[in-house]
N, C-alpha and C positions, 0 to 999 in steps of 0.2 A: 852476838847474844842480842835477842828483841827487848825494848823495853817500850813503855806507855810512853806519851808526850806530856801530858799535863794533868795536875790534879780533877781537872772537871771531865777529863777524857775517858768515855766506858768501852772496853775490851770488846771486842764480839767474838765470844768463843765458836769456834766451826767444827769443834770435832776434829777426829782422825790424829794426822801428826804435829797437829797448828802446835807451835811453841808459845807457851803463855808469859807475858814478857815478866821480870823478875820481880819489877818494881808496880805491877798491876794494882790496882787500888780498887777498880770498879769494873766488874766483869756482866755483860750480860749472854745467857745462853743463848743462842741460835734456834729457832725452833726446828730445825731439823735434824738438831743433835737429839738422838734417844738414850745412849749412854757414855756416858762422863767415864772415863778408865779411874783406875786405882792411883793416887799419886798425881792425878793432873794438875793440880795447883800445889805440891809439895812446896815447900818452901819460899811461899809469895808471903812473908810475913805483915806485909802493906795493903793487903788487901781487904777490905771494909766492908765490902757489898756484892752480894752476887744476884741476879735476876732471874729464876727460871723461868720458861715461858711452858703452855700447854704441850704434852706428848715427853715428858722425860719417862723413859721406861726403867733406869737403874741408875745406880750414884754408887760410884766403888769409892768404898771406907777405910780407912786403914790399911793394912797390909794386904787381908786375903778375903777380908770380908765383900757384902755388895747387898743393899738397899733398894729392893723394888719399890717402886711407885706405884 
């Protein structure tokens, strides 16, 4: 299982099949990411900050809904 290393570390989400650490607190979505799948961050109860960059097209929400940007 992947884990973030310290409180100040920012995990860079690259999309695809990348596994998001269960203990992640801060995430930066890479500018190459256009779609974030539904449940990509499910169960990440320590997540407090997500930084989105320009270019996002779709963010999966809940079970089967998707919100276009």
